[in-house]
N, CA, C and O atoms as a CHARMM CRD file, in Angstrom:
* protein
*
  296
    1    1 MET  N    -19.66400  45.33400   0.98800 PROA 1      0.00000
    2    1 MET  CA   -20.43300  43.92900   0.38700 PROA 1      0.00000
    3    1 MET  C    -19.97300  42.98400  -0.14100 PROA 1      0.00000
    4    1 MET  O    -20.23300  41.82800   0.19000 PROA 1      0.00000
    5    2 ALA  N    -19.35500  43.25300  -0.87800 PROA 2      0.00000
    6    2 ALA  CA   -18.18400  42.22200  -2.02100 PROA 2      0.00000
    7    2 ALA  C    -17.25000  41.17200  -1.29400 PROA 2      0.00000
    8    2 ALA  O    -17.13400  40.01900  -1.71000 PROA 2      0.00000
    9    3 CYS  N    -16.97600  41.37300  -0.82900 PROA 3      0.00000
   10    3 CYS  CA   -15.88600  40.69400   0.53900 PROA 3      0.00000
   11    3 CYS  C    -15.86400  40.23400   1.93100 PROA 3      0.00000
   12    3 CYS  O    -15.26700  39.39900   2.61000 PROA 3      0.00000
   13    4 HSD  N    -17.01400  41.37700   2.10400 PROA 4      0.00000
   14    4 HSD  CA   -18.05400  40.48800   3.84700 PROA 4      0.00000
   15    4 HSD  C    -19.08500  40.67500   3.95800 PROA 4      0.00000
   16    4 HSD  O    -19.60000  41.79200   3.99200 PROA 4      0.00000
   17    5 GLY  N    -19.59400  39.71500   4.03500 PROA 5      0.00000
   18    5 GLY  CA   -20.98000  39.03300   5.03700 PROA 5      0.00000
   19    5 GLY  C    -21.30400  38.94400   5.68500 PROA 5      0.00000
   20    5 GLY  O    -20.81800  38.21900   6.55300 PROA 5      0.00000
   21    6 LEU  N    -22.97500  39.94000   5.90700 PROA 6      0.00000
   22    6 LEU  CA   -23.88000  39.89800   7.36100 PROA 6      0.00000
   23    6 LEU  C    -23.35600  39.19200   8.74000 PROA 6      0.00000
   24    6 LEU  O    -23.03200  39.61300   9.85100 PROA 6      0.00000
   25    7 VAL  N    -23.43900  37.82200   8.07100 PROA 7      0.00000
   26    7 VAL  CA   -23.11800  37.34800   9.34400 PROA 7      0.00000
   27    7 VAL  C    -21.62700  36.46000   9.50300 PROA 7      0.00000
   28    7 VAL  O    -20.94300  36.35400  10.52100 PROA 7      0.00000
   29    8 ARG  N    -21.31400  35.71800   7.79900 PROA 8      0.00000
   30    8 ARG  CA   -20.36700  34.59400   7.33800 PROA 8      0.00000
   31    8 ARG  C    -19.64600  35.21600   6.68900 PROA 8      0.00000
   32    8 ARG  O    -19.65000  36.38400   6.30200 PROA 8      0.00000
   33    9 LYS  N    -18.76600  34.10000   6.52300 PROA 9      0.00000
   34    9 LYS  CA   -17.45000  34.66000   5.77600 PROA 9      0.00000
   35    9 LYS  C    -17.72800  34.71400   3.80200 PROA 9      0.00000
   36    9 LYS  O    -18.15700  33.88900   2.99600 PROA 9      0.00000
   37   10 GLN  N    -17.23700  36.07300   3.69200 PROA 10     0.00000
   38   10 GLN  CA   -17.71400  35.51500   2.26200 PROA 10     0.00000
   39   10 GLN  C    -16.24000  35.81200   1.34000 PROA 10     0.00000
   40   10 GLN  O    -15.94300  34.72500   0.84400 PROA 10     0.00000
   41   11 VAL  N    -15.34800  36.73000   0.98200 PROA 11     0.00000
   42   11 VAL  CA   -14.23300  36.93800   1.37400 PROA 11     0.00000
   43   11 VAL  C    -13.35700  36.76200   2.25600 PROA 11     0.00000
   44   11 VAL  O    -12.48500  35.89300   2.28800 PROA 11     0.00000
   45   12 GLY  N    -13.68400  38.00900   3.36700 PROA 12     0.00000
   46   12 GLY  CA   -13.24200  38.42600   4.62700 PROA 12     0.00000
   47   12 GLY  C    -14.72000  37.91200   5.42400 PROA 12     0.00000
   48   12 GLY  O    -15.79600  37.42300   5.08100 PROA 12     0.00000
   49   13 PRO  N    -14.08400  38.32600   6.62700 PROA 13     0.00000
   50   13 PRO  CA   -14.78100  37.76600   7.72800 PROA 13     0.00000
   51   13 PRO  C    -16.20100  38.45900   7.79100 PROA 13     0.00000
   52   13 PRO  O    -16.28600  39.63500   7.43500 PROA 13     0.00000
   53   14 GLY  N    -17.50100  37.66300   8.30300 PROA 14     0.00000
   54   14 GLY  CA   -18.27400  38.14400   8.36600 PROA 14     0.00000
   55   14 GLY  C    -18.44400  39.20800   9.39600 PROA 14     0.00000
   56   14 GLY  O    -17.88900  39.09400  10.48900 PROA 14     0.00000
   57   15 PHE  N    -19.42000  40.56300   9.00700 PROA 15     0.00000
   58   15 PHE  CA   -19.97900  41.97600   9.88100 PROA 15     0.00000
   59   15 PHE  C    -19.77300  41.32100  11.65500 PROA 15     0.00000
   60   15 PHE  O    -19.11400  41.79100  12.58200 PROA 15     0.00000
   61   16 ALA  N    -20.78000  39.87900  11.57800 PROA 16     0.00000
   62   16 ALA  CA   -20.93700  39.55700  12.48500 PROA 16     0.00000
   63   16 ALA  C    -20.11100  38.87800  13.84300 PROA 16     0.00000
   64   16 ALA  O    -20.21000  38.73500  15.06200 PROA 16     0.00000
   65   17 GLN  N    -19.24000  38.58100  12.68900 PROA 17     0.00000
   66   17 GLN  CA   -17.64600  37.73700  13.31800 PROA 17     0.00000
   67   17 GLN  C    -17.55900  38.51700  14.14800 PROA 17     0.00000
   68   17 GLN  O    -17.90000  38.59800  15.32900 PROA 17     0.00000
   69   18 ILE  N    -16.70300  39.55400  12.93300 PROA 18     0.00000
   70   18 ILE  CA   -15.92100  40.82300  13.18700 PROA 18     0.00000
   71   18 ILE  C    -16.10600  41.80700  15.15000 PROA 18     0.00000
   72   18 ILE  O    -15.27900  42.37500  15.86200 PROA 18     0.00000
   73   19 ALA  N    -17.65200  41.52100  15.30400 PROA 19     0.00000
   74   19 ALA  CA   -18.04100  42.08600  16.17800 PROA 19     0.00000
   75   19 ALA  C    -18.33700  41.17400  17.22000 PROA 19     0.00000
   76   19 ALA  O    -18.53800  41.47400  18.39700 PROA 19     0.00000
   77   20 ALA  N    -18.34800  40.28400  16.82500 PROA 20     0.00000
   78   20 ALA  CA   -17.81400  39.05700  18.30100 PROA 20     0.00000
   79   20 ALA  C    -16.48400  38.51900  18.49000 PROA 20     0.00000
   80   20 ALA  O    -16.15100  37.59000  19.22500 PROA 20     0.00000
   81   21 ARG  N    -15.44000  39.56000  17.37300 PROA 21     0.00000
   82   21 ARG  CA   -13.97900  39.21000  17.91700 PROA 21     0.00000
   83   21 ARG  C    -13.85300  40.30700  18.93600 PROA 21     0.00000
   84   21 ARG  O    -13.45700  40.09700  20.08300 PROA 21     0.00000
   85   22 TYR  N    -14.30100  41.80900  18.34700 PROA 22     0.00000
   86   22 TYR  CA   -13.99900  42.66900  18.78900 PROA 22     0.00000
   87   22 TYR  C    -15.34000  43.67800  20.06700 PROA 22     0.00000
   88   22 TYR  O    -15.69500  44.79900  20.43400 PROA 22     0.00000
   89   23 ARG  N    -15.54300  42.44500  20.21600 PROA 23     0.00000
   90   23 ARG  CA   -17.18100  43.49700  20.92500 PROA 23     0.00000
   91   23 ARG  C    -16.43200  44.01500  22.52400 PROA 23     0.00000
   92   23 ARG  O    -16.35500  45.21100  22.80500 PROA 23     0.00000
   93   24 ASN  N    -16.00200  43.09100  23.31600 PROA 24     0.00000
   94   24 ASN  CA   -15.10900  43.55400  24.62500 PROA 24     0.00000
   95   24 ASN  C    -13.83600  44.55800  24.56100 PROA 24     0.00000
   96   24 ASN  O    -13.18600  45.00000  25.50900 PROA 24     0.00000
   97   25 ASP  N    -13.67400  44.77700  23.24800 PROA 25     0.00000
   98   25 ASP  CA   -12.35900  45.45300  23.62200 PROA 25     0.00000
   99   25 ASP  C    -12.04800  47.22800  23.20300 PROA 25     0.00000
  100   25 ASP  O    -11.54400  47.62500  22.15200 PROA 25     0.00000
  101   26 PRO  N    -12.50700  48.06500  24.34200 PROA 26     0.00000
  102   26 PRO  CA   -12.73000  49.15900  23.94500 PROA 26     0.00000
  103   26 PRO  C    -11.96100  50.26500  23.40600 PROA 26     0.00000
  104   26 PRO  O    -12.24000  51.45900  23.50700 PROA 26     0.00000
  105   27 GLY  N    -10.56200  49.53200  22.59000 PROA 27     0.00000
  106   27 GLY  CA   -10.08800  50.43900  21.71600 PROA 27     0.00000
  107   27 GLY  C    -10.29900  49.89900  20.08500 PROA 27     0.00000
  108   27 GLY  O     -9.91500  50.53600  19.10400 PROA 27     0.00000
  109   28 ALA  N    -10.88200  48.80000  20.05200 PROA 28     0.00000
  110   28 ALA  CA   -11.74500  48.62900  19.12600 PROA 28     0.00000
  111   28 ALA  C    -11.91100  48.88000  17.58500 PROA 28     0.00000
  112   28 ALA  O    -11.48500  48.43800  16.51800 PROA 28     0.00000
  113   29 PRO  N    -13.21000  50.33300  18.31500 PROA 29     0.00000
  114   29 PRO  CA   -13.93500  51.34400  17.16500 PROA 29     0.00000
  115   29 PRO  C    -12.81000  52.34900  16.22900 PROA 29     0.00000
  116   29 PRO  O    -12.96300  52.89400  15.13500 PROA 29     0.00000
  117   30 THR  N    -11.67600  52.32300  17.14700 PROA 30     0.00000
  118   30 THR  CA   -10.47100  53.05600  16.33200 PROA 30     0.00000
  119   30 THR  C     -9.22000  52.17700  15.72500 PROA 30     0.00000
  120   30 THR  O     -8.31800  52.47100  14.94100 PROA 30     0.00000
  121   31 GLN  N     -9.51100  51.14400  16.32600 PROA 31     0.00000
  122   31 GLN  CA    -8.59200  49.80700  15.56800 PROA 31     0.00000
  123   31 GLN  C     -8.96800  49.43300  14.35200 PROA 31     0.00000
  124   31 GLN  O     -8.16300  49.09400  13.48500 PROA 31     0.00000
  125   32 LEU  N    -10.67200  49.47700  14.14200 PROA 32     0.00000
  126   32 LEU  CA   -11.37400  48.90000  12.80000 PROA 32     0.00000
  127   32 LEU  C    -11.24500  49.94500  12.25000 PROA 32     0.00000
  128   32 LEU  O    -10.92000  49.48900  11.15400 PROA 32     0.00000
  129   33 ALA  N    -11.23200  51.28400  12.07600 PROA 33     0.00000
  130   33 ALA  CA   -11.81400  52.70400  11.43000 PROA 33     0.00000
  131   33 ALA  C    -10.16100  52.92000  11.08000 PROA 33     0.00000
  132   33 ALA  O     -9.96700  53.40800   9.96600 PROA 33     0.00000
  133   34 THR  N     -8.97400  52.62700  11.86300 PROA 34     0.00000
  134   34 THR  CA    -7.61600  52.33700  10.78800 PROA 34     0.00000
  135   34 THR  C     -7.40200  51.62700   9.99400 PROA 34     0.00000
  136   34 THR  O     -6.79500  51.89900   8.95700 PROA 34     0.00000
  137   35 LYS  N     -7.96800  50.28100  10.38100 PROA 35     0.00000
  138   35 LYS  CA    -7.30400  49.21300   9.19900 PROA 35     0.00000
  139   35 LYS  C     -8.97800  49.45600   7.79900 PROA 35     0.00000
  140   35 LYS  O     -8.89400  49.70300   6.59600 PROA 35     0.00000
  141   36 ILE  N     -9.99200  49.29300   8.47400 PROA 36     0.00000
  142   36 ILE  CA   -10.98600  50.43200   6.96900 PROA 36     0.00000
  143   36 ILE  C     -9.56800  50.76000   6.25500 PROA 36     0.00000
  144   36 ILE  O     -8.91600  49.95400   5.59100 PROA 36     0.00000
  145   37 ARG  N     -9.22500  52.10200   6.52500 PROA 37     0.00000
  146   37 ARG  CA    -8.52200  53.27800   5.66900 PROA 37     0.00000
  147   37 ARG  C     -7.24500  52.74300   5.28800 PROA 37     0.00000
  148   37 ARG  O     -6.89400  52.58300   4.12000 PROA 37     0.00000
  149   38 ASN  N     -6.45000  52.42700   6.46800 PROA 38     0.00000
  150   38 ASN  CA    -5.49800  51.59700   5.54200 PROA 38     0.00000
  151   38 ASN  C     -4.79200  50.56400   5.00200 PROA 38     0.00000
  152   38 ASN  O     -3.66000  50.59900   4.52000 PROA 38     0.00000
  153   39 GLY  N     -5.88100  49.22000   5.16900 PROA 39     0.00000
  154   39 GLY  CA    -6.03900  48.22200   5.10500 PROA 39     0.00000
  155   39 GLY  C     -5.38500  47.39500   5.98900 PROA 39     0.00000
  156   39 GLY  O     -4.84100  47.96100   6.93700 PROA 39     0.00000
  157   40 SER  N     -5.24500  45.38600   5.87000 PROA 40     0.00000
  158   40 SER  CA    -4.55100  45.11300   7.73900 PROA 40     0.00000
  159   40 SER  C     -4.11500  43.03100   5.91400 PROA 40     0.00000
  160   40 SER  O     -4.43900  42.69600   4.77400 PROA 40     0.00000
  161   41 VAL  N     -3.51400  42.69500   6.75600 PROA 41     0.00000
  162   41 VAL  CA    -3.55100  41.73000   6.37800 PROA 41     0.00000
  163   41 VAL  C     -3.07700  40.05800   7.76300 PROA 41     0.00000
  164   41 VAL  O     -2.28800  40.34100   8.66500 PROA 41     0.00000
  165   42 GLY  N     -3.45600  39.05200   7.72600 PROA 42     0.00000
  166   42 GLY  CA    -2.89000  38.19500   8.70000 PROA 42     0.00000
  167   42 GLY  C     -3.78300  38.61500   9.57700 PROA 42     0.00000
  168   42 GLY  O     -3.01500  39.12300  10.39500 PROA 42     0.00000
  169   43 ASN  N     -5.38700  38.85700  10.23000 PROA 43     0.00000
  170   43 ASN  CA    -5.92300  39.30600  11.45500 PROA 43     0.00000
  171   43 ASN  C     -6.54600  37.92700  11.74700 PROA 43     0.00000
  172   43 ASN  O     -6.49900  37.25800  12.78000 PROA 43     0.00000
  173   44 TRP  N     -7.61700  37.48100   9.62700 PROA 44     0.00000
  174   44 TRP  CA    -7.96500  36.66600   9.27500 PROA 44     0.00000
  175   44 TRP  C     -7.17500  35.52800   8.65000 PROA 44     0.00000
  176   44 TRP  O     -7.48000  34.96300   7.60000 PROA 44     0.00000
  177   45 GLY  N     -6.41700  35.33100   9.20100 PROA 45     0.00000
  178   45 GLY  CA    -5.74700  33.94600   8.60700 PROA 45     0.00000
  179   45 GLY  C     -4.68800  34.85200   6.83900 PROA 45     0.00000
  180   45 GLY  O     -3.61300  35.43300   6.99200 PROA 45     0.00000
  181   46 ARG  N     -5.06000  34.77200   6.08200 PROA 46     0.00000
  182   46 ARG  CA    -4.31000  34.89100   4.63600 PROA 46     0.00000
  183   46 ARG  C     -4.48300  36.43900   3.55600 PROA 46     0.00000
  184   46 ARG  O     -3.60800  37.02500   2.91800 PROA 46     0.00000
  185   47 VAL  N     -5.53000  36.65500   3.65300 PROA 47     0.00000
  186   47 VAL  CA    -7.08500  37.01400   3.76300 PROA 47     0.00000
  187   47 VAL  C     -6.48100  38.70900   3.69200 PROA 47     0.00000
  188   47 VAL  O     -6.40100  39.35900   4.73500 PROA 47     0.00000
  189   48 ILE  N     -6.11400  39.25600   2.46200 PROA 48     0.00000
  190   48 ILE  CA    -5.85100  40.81800   2.56900 PROA 48     0.00000
  191   48 ILE  C     -7.01200  41.98100   3.07600 PROA 48     0.00000
  192   48 ILE  O     -8.16400  41.63700   2.81500 PROA 48     0.00000
  193   49 MET  N     -6.92700  42.77000   3.48400 PROA 49     0.00000
  194   49 MET  CA    -8.03400  43.79000   3.50200 PROA 49     0.00000
  195   49 MET  C     -7.69900  45.18300   2.52600 PROA 49     0.00000
  196   49 MET  O     -7.45200  46.27100   3.04700 PROA 49     0.00000
  197   50 PRO  N     -7.71900  45.05400   1.60300 PROA 50     0.00000
  198   50 PRO  CA    -7.82600  46.60500   1.22100 PROA 50     0.00000
  199   50 PRO  C     -7.47300  47.67600   1.35900 PROA 50     0.00000
  200   50 PRO  O     -8.33700  47.96900   2.18500 PROA 50     0.00000
  201   51 ARG  N     -6.56100  49.12200   1.19000 PROA 51     0.00000
  202   51 ARG  CA    -7.18400  50.09800   2.10400 PROA 51     0.00000
  203   51 ARG  C     -8.37600  50.66400   0.78700 PROA 51     0.00000
  204   51 ARG  O     -8.49400  50.58100  -0.43500 PROA 51     0.00000
  205   52 GLN  N     -9.19800  51.34000   2.12300 PROA 52     0.00000
  206   52 GLN  CA    -9.99100  51.65900   1.95500 PROA 52     0.00000
  207   52 GLN  C     -9.58900  53.54200   1.47200 PROA 52     0.00000
  208   52 GLN  O    -10.65400  54.02400   1.85700 PROA 52     0.00000
  209   53 SER  N     -8.90600  54.57300   1.00600 PROA 53     0.00000
  210   53 SER  CA    -8.17700  55.68000   1.08700 PROA 53     0.00000
  211   53 SER  C     -9.30900  56.16500   0.73000 PROA 53     0.00000
  212   53 SER  O     -9.40600  57.16000   1.44800 PROA 53     0.00000
  213   54 ARG  N    -10.57400  56.09600  -0.15000 PROA 54     0.00000
  214   54 ARG  CA   -11.65200  56.88400  -0.05400 PROA 54     0.00000
  215   54 ARG  C    -12.49100  57.08800   0.83400 PROA 54     0.00000
  216   54 ARG  O    -13.44200  57.78700   0.48100 PROA 54     0.00000
  217   55 VAL  N    -12.48800  56.69800   1.96100 PROA 55     0.00000
  218   55 VAL  CA   -14.35800  56.52600   2.93800 PROA 55     0.00000
  219   55 VAL  C    -12.82200  57.61300   3.71100 PROA 55     0.00000
  220   55 VAL  O    -11.59900  57.47900   3.67400 PROA 55     0.00000
  221   56 THR  N    -13.73800  58.60700   4.32100 PROA 56     0.00000
  222   56 THR  CA   -12.87500  59.46900   5.82900 PROA 56     0.00000
  223   56 THR  C    -12.54200  58.89100   6.60100 PROA 56     0.00000
  224   56 THR  O    -12.56600  57.66000   6.61400 PROA 56     0.00000
  225   57 ASP  N    -12.15800  59.56500   7.41800 PROA 57     0.00000
  226   57 ASP  CA   -11.69200  59.14400   8.73600 PROA 57     0.00000
  227   57 ASP  C    -13.39300  59.14900   9.32800 PROA 57     0.00000
  228   57 ASP  O    -14.11400  58.18100   9.08900 PROA 57     0.00000
  229   58 SER  N    -13.75100  59.99200   9.87800 PROA 58     0.00000
  230   58 SER  CA   -15.32400  59.92700   9.92300 PROA 58     0.00000
  231   58 SER  C    -16.27500  58.88500   9.35700 PROA 58     0.00000
  232   58 SER  O    -16.87400  58.15500  10.14700 PROA 58     0.00000
  233   59 ASP  N    -16.44400  58.77000   8.14600 PROA 59     0.00000
  234   59 ASP  CA   -16.80100  57.43000   7.92000 PROA 59     0.00000
  235   59 ASP  C    -16.31600  56.64600   7.98400 PROA 59     0.00000
  236   59 ASP  O    -17.03600  55.68400   7.71200 PROA 59     0.00000
  237   60 ALA  N    -15.00500  56.28900   8.30300 PROA 60     0.00000
  238   60 ALA  CA   -14.50500  54.71600   8.85200 PROA 60     0.00000
  239   60 ALA  C    -14.96700  54.34500  10.03000 PROA 60     0.00000
  240   60 ALA  O    -15.23900  53.28100  10.58500 PROA 60     0.00000
  241   61 LYS  N    -14.99800  55.74100  10.34200 PROA 61     0.00000
  242   61 LYS  CA   -15.53500  55.44100  12.30800 PROA 61     0.00000
  243   61 LYS  C    -16.81100  55.02500  12.40400 PROA 61     0.00000
  244   61 LYS  O    -17.16500  54.21500  13.26000 PROA 61     0.00000
  245   62 ALA  N    -17.63600  55.56400  11.50100 PROA 62     0.00000
  246   62 ALA  CA   -19.02800  55.28600  11.66000 PROA 62     0.00000
  247   62 ALA  C    -19.58800  54.05900  11.02600 PROA 62     0.00000
  248   62 ALA  O    -20.70800  53.60600  11.26300 PROA 62     0.00000
  249   63 LEU  N    -18.64100  53.51800  10.13200 PROA 63     0.00000
  250   63 LEU  CA   -18.42800  51.75600   9.42700 PROA 63     0.00000
  251   63 LEU  C    -18.30000  51.08100  10.72300 PROA 63     0.00000
  252   63 LEU  O    -19.06500  50.19500  11.10400 PROA 63     0.00000
  253   64 ALA  N    -17.01600  51.66600  11.57500 PROA 64     0.00000
  254   64 ALA  CA   -16.58700  50.94900  12.12000 PROA 64     0.00000
  255   64 ALA  C    -17.13500  50.89300  13.15100 PROA 64     0.00000
  256   64 ALA  O    -16.91900  49.77000  13.60700 PROA 64     0.00000
  257   65 GLU  N    -18.05000  51.75400  14.15300 PROA 65     0.00000
  258   65 GLU  CA   -19.69200  51.04900  14.90000 PROA 65     0.00000
  259   65 GLU  C    -20.79700  50.50100  14.77300 PROA 65     0.00000
  260   65 GLU  O    -21.69500  50.08100  15.50400 PROA 65     0.00000
  261   66 TRP  N    -20.43100  50.63000  13.05800 PROA 66     0.00000
  262   66 TRP  CA   -22.14600  49.76700  12.61100 PROA 66     0.00000
  263   66 TRP  C    -21.24200  48.35400  12.89300 PROA 66     0.00000
  264   66 TRP  O    -21.83300  47.54600  13.61000 PROA 66     0.00000
  265   67 VAL  N    -20.09000  48.00400  12.49700 PROA 67     0.00000
  266   67 VAL  CA   -19.95500  47.22800  12.45400 PROA 67     0.00000
  267   67 VAL  C    -20.14000  46.27300  13.23100 PROA 67     0.00000
  268   67 VAL  O    -20.55700  45.14300  12.97700 PROA 67     0.00000
  269   68 LEU  N    -19.72000  46.87900  14.52200 PROA 68     0.00000
  270   68 LEU  CA   -19.28200  45.87800  15.99500 PROA 68     0.00000
  271   68 LEU  C    -20.94400  45.95800  16.48500 PROA 68     0.00000
  272   68 LEU  O    -21.33400  45.26100  17.42200 PROA 68     0.00000
  273   69 SER  N    -21.90400  46.91800  15.71400 PROA 69     0.00000
  274   69 SER  CA   -22.93400  47.09900  16.44000 PROA 69     0.00000
  275   69 SER  C    -23.67300  45.50300  16.35500 PROA 69     0.00000
  276   69 SER  O    -24.50000  45.06500  17.15400 PROA 69     0.00000
  277   70 GLN  N    -23.16100  44.85300  15.24700 PROA 70     0.00000
  278   70 GLN  CA   -23.60600  43.34000  15.16600 PROA 70     0.00000
  279   70 GLN  C    -24.04900  42.53100  16.03500 PROA 70     0.00000
  280   70 GLN  O    -23.52700  42.80100  17.11700 PROA 70     0.00000
  281   71 PRO  N    -25.03300  41.32700  16.13800 PROA 71     0.00000
  282   71 PRO  CA   -25.70600  40.59000  17.06600 PROA 71     0.00000
  283   71 PRO  C    -24.37800  39.54500  16.35200 PROA 71     0.00000
  284   71 PRO  O    -23.89600  39.67200  15.22700 PROA 71     0.00000
  285   72 SER  N    -24.08700  38.74300  17.17400 PROA 72     0.00000
  286   72 SER  CA   -23.46700  37.53000  17.40000 PROA 72     0.00000
  287   72 SER  C    -23.93200  36.86400  16.28800 PROA 72     0.00000
  288   72 SER  O    -24.95800  37.22300  15.70900 PROA 72     0.00000
  289   73 PRO  N    -23.23900  35.88700  15.92700 PROA 73     0.00000
  290   73 PRO  CA   -23.63200  34.93700  15.01100 PROA 73     0.00000
  291   73 PRO  C    -24.21800  33.68800  15.37100 PROA 73     0.00000
  292   73 PRO  O    -23.67800  33.21900  16.37300 PROA 73     0.00000
  293   74 PRO  N    -25.38700  32.79200  14.77200 PROA 74     0.00000
  294   74 PRO  CA   -26.12900  32.54200  15.17600 PROA 74     0.00000
  295   74 PRO  C    -25.26500  31.13200  15.85700 PROA 74     0.00000
  296   74 PRO  O    -25.85900  30.33500  16.58300 PROA 74     0.00000
């Protein structure tokens, strides 16, 4: 919650923004879970998503599903 807002960007994009971008992508849950665990850069500009190696695979999948369940930003 320090890096992502529920709706709008803080450091990284808001969870609702992420959900809106990936809403119709059937591979999104797996893709986002991988990004949570391994980190990424360049998907939202030059912002770095650091690795979250302490998050288990199953928790990463649950987090990805939760992010994708967020309503579109107003």
